[in-house]
N, C-alpha and C positions, 0 to 999 in steps of 0.2 A: 360617893359618887365613881362609877366605875368608867374608866376611859377605854374607849375603843381603839385597838390597836389597829391600823391601816397597814394593810397588806400592799406595800409596792409591787406593781405589776411588771418589774424589770426581768430580764433573762437571765439563766444561771449560765455560767460558764460552760457547763456541759451541752446546755440546748444550743450555744452559739457554735460552739465546736462541730455538733452533729449537724446543724443545718449548714455551716461554711464546708463539711464533707460533702453533703449531698449536692450543693451547688457546684462545687469543684467537679465532681463525679459527672453531674448533668452536663456541665459546659464542655469536658473531655468527651463525652460521647457526642456531644454535636458537632463540636470541631472535627472529630475523627470521622464521622460522617461525611462532612463537607469536604474534607481532603478526598477521602475516596470518590464522593461524587465527581470532583472536579477531575481526579485521574481517570475513572471511567470515562467520562465525556472525552478525555484528549486521546483514549483509546478507540472510542468508538468514532471520532473525527479522523484519525490515523486510519483506520480500518475503511472508511469511506472513501477518502482521498486514493486508497490504494487500488480499490476495486474500479474506481474510475482511472486511475492510471493503467491498468491492466487491460480495461474495455479499449483505452486510447491505442495502447499497442496494438491490439488486432485491429483496430479501425484504419491505423495509419499504414499496416500490413495490406489490408483489404484496398485501401486507396490505391495503393502502388499495383495491385491486380487491377482493380477498375480502370485505372489509366492505360495499363497495357493492352487490356481489351479495347478501350475506346481508340487507341491509336493501332489497332489490329497488330499489335507486337506478340511474342510468345506471352502468355500469361505469367510466366516465371520471369520475364525480364525484369532485371534488377532485383531479383529475389533469389536464395539459394536454389540451387537445383537436386540438391541432395539434402539428407539430415544434417541439420546444424542446432546445436543446443545452446550457443554462447553469442547471441546476435544481440545487438542493442538497435534501438529506433528512436527516433524524436521528431517533432514538428518542423523542426528547422532544417534538419539535413537529410532526412529519409533514411533508407537503407540501400547501400550501393556494393554488395561483395566485395567490399575490402578497398574502396576507393573514395576515402574519407571518413570523417569523424565517427560514422554511424554504422557499423559494420558488423559481421560475424566474425568470430575468434577472440583472443584474449585481450578485450576491452573493459574498461571500467564502465562497470553497470551503474554507479550513483547518479542519482537524478537531481539538479540543482534547481534551484529556484530564479528564474528569470525576472526579476523585479520589475524591469523598464517594460518587457513585454507581457508579463502575468502568467506566466506558463512555466511547466517542468522540461528541462532538456538535459542532456548528458554533457553539456560543459557550461560553465558559468563560476561563481564564487561562493556562492551560500549553499552549500549540501541542505537537501532537503529533509534527510533522514529515510529516503526512500530509494530502493534499487530494483531496476526492472531490466529482464531478459527475456528475450523471445526464442521459443524453440521451434523448429521447422523439424516434421518427420511424418512417417508414414507416406511416403510419396508413392501415388497408385496410378495403374493404367487399368481403370474401371471398364474401359471399352474393348482391351485387347490389342488395340492398333498398334502397341509399341510406343506411344505418346503419353508420357504424365499428363493426367488430366485433374487431380486433384491431392491435396497433400492436407497434414493438420499442424495447425498452429496454436501454440500456447503462450500467454502473456504472463509472464509471472512477475509479481510485485513481492518485495518483503520490506519492513519498515524498523526505523529503531533499532537496527543493529548493526555492529560495527564489521561483524565477519564479510569477507569478500564471498563467499560461498554461500550457495542458496540451498534449502532443504530439499530433498526428493519431492516428487508432485505428489505421492502417497502423502508425506508429512507436511504438505502446504495447506494450514489451517489458521484460523483466527488465534490460537492458542500458541503457535509458533510464529506469529505476527507476518504471515504469510497469506497470499490470495492469489487465484490465478483465472483467466478465463482461456476456456479452449473452444476452437472452431475449427470447421474444415472448410476450405476453399477449394473452388473447382474452377475450371478453365469458361465457364459461362455465368 
């Protein structure tokens, strides 16, 4: 009588090693993709916040101009009356030609998170990673009467950098972690 030799269906050491290698490579790829996705999400979030902070800078200047017009003041009242490229502004202090914490000149452009009020400003204890500066330029007398009636404003925001300087306007892009909003304000 012949005995049948039963083949035990186990895996060889080589098969276990190959399948373990494939599993490790697959898991490493998945984890790398997840990490990159989280990083990209963080960059997109920062870019969106920066663009909103840039828009807010223009809106705050526009608010000062509008209040001047409503009060029948010179529309440049409490705004620079000549080119300034190093100004700061926030919702608490406004911009006040050198009289207070938000002005033009050599000031810290860092934006801090005010946790109790829920907004960004130029004072506080928790640095947000964002910096904003306002650039006033191109004052013009379009009517020819000798009175300035419009000017250009740029609100520039950079994020996740420690340098105290901003890139030039032509180099301000998301690759340099910079965004800006430009507007023309008039006396009406």
